[in-house]
C-alpha positions in Angstrom: -7.5 -7.9 -6.2 -5.2 -9.6 -8.7 -1.5 -9.9 -8.2 0.6 -11.0 -11.2 4.4 -11.1 -11.5 4.6 -7.6 -12.9 1.3 -5.9 -12.0 -1.2 -5.3 -9.2 -4.8 -4.6 -10.1 -7.9 -4.0 -8.1 -8.3 -3.2 -4.4 -7.5 -5.6 -1.6 -10.6 -7.0 0.1 -9.3 -9.3 2.8 -6.8 -8.8 5.6 -4.5 -11.3 3.8 -4.7 -9.3 0.6 -3.9 -6.1 2.5 -0.9 -7.7 4.1 0.3 -9.1 0.8 0.0 -5.7 -0.9 1.8 -4.0 2.0 4.6 -6.6 1.8 5.0 -6.0 -2.0 5.0 -2.3 -1.5 7.7 -2.7 1.3 9.8 -4.6 -1.2 9.4 -1.9 -3.8 10.3 0.8 -1.3 13.4 -1.1 -0.1 14.6 -1.6 -3.6 13.9 2.0 -4.6 15.8 3.3 -1.6 18.7 0.9 -2.3 18.9 2.1 -5.9 18.6 5.7 -4.8 20.9 5.8 -1.8 22.6 2.4 -1.1 24.9 0.0 -2.8 22.8 -0.2 -5.9 22.9 3.6 -6.4 23.2 4.8 -9.9 26.3 7.1 -9.8 26.8 7.9 -13.4 25.7 11.5 -14.1 24.5 10.5 -17.5 22.0 8.1 -15.9 20.7 10.8 -13.5 17.2 10.5 -15.2 17.0 6.8 -14.2 18.0 7.7 -10.7 15.2 10.3 -10.6 12.7 7.8 -11.9 13.6 5.4 -9.1 13.1 8.2 -6.6 9.6 9.0 -8.1 8.5 5.4 -8.1 9.7 4.9 -4.5 7.7 8.0 -3.5 4.6 6.5 -5.3 5.1 3.2 -3.5 5.2 5.0 -0.2 2.0 6.9 -0.9 0.3 3.7 -2.1 1.4 1.9 1.1 -0.1 4.7 3.2 -3.4 4.4 1.4 -3.5 0.6 1.7 -2.7 0.8 5.4 -5.5 3.5 5.8 -8.0 1.4 3.9 -7.1 -1.7 5.9 -7.7 0.2 9.2 -11.0 1.6 7.9 -12.1 -1.9 6.8 -11.2 -3.3 10.3 -13.1 -0.4 12.0 -16.1 -1.1 9.8 -16.1 -4.8 10.7 -15.8 -4.0 14.4 -18.8 -1.5 14.1 -20.9 -4.1 12.2 -20.1 -6.7 15.0 -21.2 -4.2 17.6 -24.3 -3.5 15.7 -25.2 -7.1 15.5 -24.2 -7.8 19.1 -26.3 -5.0 20.5 -28.9 -4.7 17.8 -27.9 -1.1 17.4 -29.3 1.1 14.6 -26.4 3.5 13.7 -28.0 4.9 10.5 -25.7 7.9 10.0 -27.6 9.2 7.0 -30.0 11.6 8.7 
């Protein structure tokens, strides 16, 4: 995963990368909600399109966060399963 000032690319591979991506998405969500509903709300009817774009981007950030959290949990479950396999020398070949 690569995190630059203005872009995120790739998929997180470590717990720290997952946490960092979740933190960034939380910041995006907070800012989007602030712009949409809070003190930073765009109130000019002429700028309604901008307000709608903030709403869409916030929604995208929420969906992305859900996916990152899901991926993180699946990765943790996979590691736990691998540890159990090694510990008990289990063969859990699921491709029958």
